[in-house]
C-alpha positions as CSV (number, residue, x, y, z in Angstrom):
1,M,-32.1,85.7,36.4
2,E,-29.4,83.2,38.1
3,R,-25.8,84.3,39.0
4,S,-24.5,81.7,40.8
5,T,-20.7,81.0,40.2
6,V,-20.9,78.7,37.7
7,V,-23.8,79.9,35.4
8,M,-21.8,83.6,35.7
9,A,-18.4,81.8,34.3
10,R,-20.1,79.5,31.4
11,R,-21.6,82.9,30.1
12,L,-18.7,84.4,29.9
13,Y,-16.7,81.5,28.6
14,E,-19.8,81.2,26.0
15,L,-19.1,85.2,25.3
16,Q,-15.5,84.4,25.1
17,Q,-16.3,81.6,22.0
18,T,-17.9,84.2,20.8
19,E,-15.7,87.2,20.5
20,L,-13.3,84.6,19.2
21,G,-15.6,83.0,16.4
22,V,-16.2,86.6,15.2
23,Q,-12.4,87.6,15.0
24,R,-12.1,84.1,13.3
25,H,-14.2,85.3,10.5
26,Q,-13.0,88.4,10.4
27,Q,-10.0,87.4,9.5
28,A,-11.2,84.2,7.3
29,L,-12.7,87.1,5.3
30,K,-10.2,89.5,5.3
31,D,-8.1,86.1,3.5
32,V,-10.8,85.1,1.2
33,R,-11.1,89.3,0.2
34,A,-7.0,90.2,-0.6
35,R,-7.5,85.6,-2.2
36,L,-10.1,87.5,-4.7
37,Q,-7.7,90.3,-5.5
38,D,-4.5,87.9,-5.8
39,T,-5.0,87.9,-9.6
40,G,-0.7,87.6,-9.7
41,E,-0.8,83.9,-12.0
42,R,-2.9,85.1,-14.6
43,D,-2.0,88.5,-14.8
44,K,1.9,86.8,-15.5
45,A,0.5,84.3,-18.3
46,R,-2.0,87.1,-20.2
47,A,1.4,89.3,-20.1
48,Q,3.6,86.5,-21.3
49,A,0.6,86.3,-24.5
50,D,0.6,90.6,-24.9
51,A,5.1,90.3,-24.8
52,T,5.4,87.1,-27.2
53,R,2.5,88.7,-29.7
54,R,4.4,91.6,-29.1
55,D,7.9,90.2,-30.2
56,Y,5.9,88.3,-33.0
57,E,4.5,91.5,-34.6
58,K,7.8,93.0,-34.1
59,L,9.4,90.2,-36.3
60,R,6.7,90.0,-38.5
61,A,6.8,94.1,-39.0
62,D,11.0,94.0,-39.6
63,L,10.1,90.8,-42.0
64,R,8.0,93.1,-44.2
65,D,10.3,96.4,-43.6
66,T,13.3,93.9,-45.4
67,E,11.1,92.3,-48.8
68,L,10.6,95.8,-49.0
69,A,13.8,96.7,-48.8
70,G,14.8,93.7,-51.0
71,Q,11.5,94.4,-54.0
72,Q,13.9,97.8,-54.3
73,L,17.4,97.1,-54.6
74,A,16.2,94.3,-56.8
75,Q,14.3,96.9,-59.2
76,H,17.9,98.8,-58.3
77,V,19.2,96.1,-60.0
78,K,17.0,96.3,-62.9
79,E,17.8,99.5,-63.9
80,I,21.4,99.6,-63.3
81,E,21.1,96.5,-65.8
82,Q,19.4,98.0,-68.2
83,R,22.0,100.9,-68.5
84,L,24.7,98.6,-68.7
85,Y,23.6,96.6,-70.9
86,S,21.3,99.1,-73.0
87,G,24.7,99.9,-75.3
88,R,23.4,103.6,-75.0
89,N,25.9,104.1,-73.2
90,T,29.6,103.7,-74.3
91,N,32.1,105.5,-72.0
92,P,34.4,103.1,-70.2
93,K,34.2,104.7,-67.1
94,E,31.2,105.0,-66.3
95,L,30.5,101.3,-67.6
96,V,33.1,100.5,-65.4
97,S,31.4,102.7,-62.4
98,L,28.3,101.2,-63.2
99,Q,29.3,97.8,-62.5
100,E,30.5,98.6,-60.1
101,D,27.3,99.4,-58.3
102,L,26.2,96.3,-59.9
103,K,28.0,93.8,-57.7
104,M,27.3,96.3,-54.7
105,V,23.3,96.2,-55.0
106,Q,24.0,92.8,-55.8
107,R,25.2,91.5,-53.0
108,Q,23.0,94.3,-50.5
109,R,20.2,92.5,-52.5
110,G,22.5,88.4,-51.7
111,E,22.2,89.5,-47.4
112,S,18.6,91.1,-48.0
113,E,17.3,87.7,-48.7
114,T,19.5,85.8,-46.3
115,R,18.0,88.4,-43.3
116,A,14.2,87.8,-45.4
117,L,14.9,84.3,-44.7
118,E,16.2,84.8,-41.4
119,L,13.3,87.0,-39.8
120,M,10.7,84.2,-41.5
121,T,12.0,81.2,-38.9
122,Q,11.5,83.7,-36.3
123,A,8.9,84.8,-37.3
124,E,7.1,81.6,-37.3
125,A,8.7,80.5,-34.8
126,A,7.7,83.5,-32.8
127,E,4.4,82.1,-33.8
128,N,4.0,79.4,-32.6
129,A,5.2,80.6,-29.0
130,A,2.1,83.6,-29.5
131,T,0.0,81.2,-30.1
132,R,1.0,78.6,-27.2
133,A,1.5,81.9,-24.2
134,Q,-3.0,82.6,-25.4
135,G,-3.8,79.1,-24.6
136,L,-1.7,79.5,-21.6
137,A,-3.3,82.9,-21.2
138,R,-7.3,81.3,-21.8
139,Q,-6.0,78.4,-19.5
140,A,-5.2,80.8,-16.5
141,E,-9.0,83.2,-16.9
142,A,-10.8,80.2,-17.3
143,S,-8.3,79.1,-13.6
144,W,-9.1,81.9,-12.1
145,E,-13.3,82.7,-13.5
146,E,-13.5,79.3,-11.8
147,Q,-11.8,80.2,-8.4
148,R,-13.3,83.6,-8.5
149,Q,-16.8,82.1,-8.0
150,Q,-15.3,79.6,-5.1
151,L,-13.9,82.1,-3.5
152,L,-16.9,84.5,-3.4
153,K,-19.8,81.4,-2.2
154,E,-16.5,81.3,-0.2
155,Q,-16.7,84.9,0.9
156,S,-20.6,85.2,1.2
157,V,-21.0,81.8,3.9
158,V,-17.9,83.8,5.8
159,E,-20.0,87.1,5.6
160,E,-23.3,85.0,6.4
161,E,-22.0,83.4,9.9
162,L,-19.8,86.9,11.4
163,R,-23.7,88.3,10.8
164,L,-25.6,86.1,12.7
165,L,-22.1,85.3,15.6
166,Q,-21.8,89.7,16.0
167,Q,-25.1,89.2,16.6
168,Q,-24.8,87.0,19.1
169,E,-22.5,89.1,20.3
170,T,-24.5,91.5,20.8
171,S,-26.9,90.1,22.6
172,A,-25.0,88.7,25.0
173,L,-23.4,91.7,25.7
174,A,-27.0,92.9,26.6
175,T,-27.3,90.5,29.7
176,F,-24.6,92.1,31.0
177,Q,-24.1,94.1,34.0
178,G,-21.6,95.4,36.8
179,Q,-18.3,93.3,38.1
180,E,-18.3,90.6,36.3
181,L,-18.2,92.0,32.7
182,A,-15.7,95.0,33.9
183,L,-13.4,91.8,35.0
184,Y,-13.6,90.1,31.7
185,Q,-13.1,92.0,29.5
186,S,-9.8,93.8,31.5
187,L,-8.4,90.5,31.9
188,K,-8.8,90.4,28.0
189,K,-6.9,93.4,27.3
190,V,-4.1,92.2,30.0
191,R,-4.3,88.4,28.7
192,G,-4.1,88.0,24.8
193,G,-7.8,87.7,24.7
194,V,-8.7,85.5,26.2
195,A,-9.9,86.4,29.9
196,V,-11.7,82.6,30.2
197,A,-10.3,79.1,31.0
198,K,-11.4,76.5,31.2
199,V,-11.3,73.6,33.6
200,E,-10.9,69.8,32.6
201,R,-9.3,67.2,33.7
202,G,-8.4,69.2,37.2
203,I,-6.1,71.0,34.2
204,C,-6.2,74.3,33.0
205,R,-6.5,74.8,29.4
206,V,-5.0,77.9,29.1
207,C,-1.8,78.3,31.1
208,G,-2.0,74.1,31.4
209,I,-0.7,74.3,35.4
210,A,-3.8,71.8,37.9
211,V,-5.5,73.6,39.0
212,P,-6.4,72.8,43.1
213,S,-9.2,70.9,43.6
214,H,-10.6,73.8,46.5
215,D,-10.2,75.8,44.1
216,A,-11.7,73.9,41.2
217,Q,-14.5,73.6,44.3
218,R,-14.6,77.1,45.1
219,A,-15.0,77.8,41.5
220,R,-18.4,75.6,41.6
221,S,-19.9,77.0,44.8
222,N,-18.5,79.7,45.1
223,P,-20.2,83.5,45.4
224,G,-17.6,85.2,42.9
225,L,-15.7,84.2,40.6
226,V,-12.3,82.3,41.2
227,R,-9.4,83.1,39.2
228,C,-6.8,80.7,38.2
229,N,-3.4,81.2,40.9
230,S,-0.6,80.6,37.6
231,C,-2.8,82.8,34.6
232,G,-4.9,84.5,37.0
233,R,-8.2,84.1,34.1
234,I,-11.7,83.6,35.5
235,L,-11.7,79.4,35.8
236,Y,-14.5,77.5,34.4
237,V,-15.7,74.7,35.7
238,A,-17.7,73.3,32.8
């Protein structure tokens, strides 16, 4: 197997690009899965729809209770009036007491009717709000389902690309032996995961420092790997 400096540097550079690709795809996969778990907007719309529905149902229950109380008060008024105007009761004190009771119950009945009208108005508004909120919740649900399907497709693509890159990474690593791989792996640890720097137009593309011409020439022909004088990474001259 050919082991010239330029070939070894190129192969290490290609390995590095593959490994960086694996990292990017792993992060992309993590991001997609996080987005699949993020149902905040849909849940917010659902919660709002549930809240407005509960508000409407409570107002309807209050209205039913108030209408029932009004019916009972109306019946009470009828009973008092029968006792008051039947002519069977001639006791002045009892008649006065019945008149006072009648006024009180009639007042309560009026208040109940007023309250019922208020609740009817509020219930109608709450029903409209609940209908709107339910519509928005359905829209949010449909939008989320569409987004979920797109994310699932994206996840599938990223997973397949990641699988292929990991295969390439495993195959590439199996071809390396000895000091070159050990140097590459040690530099990765101390150079932010980037052990090989490509040289283009005489510039180290990682640290941005010009590479002396004799170093570039050595990187093309020297029996061993040549490192950047500035950042210490392995130089690959394309």
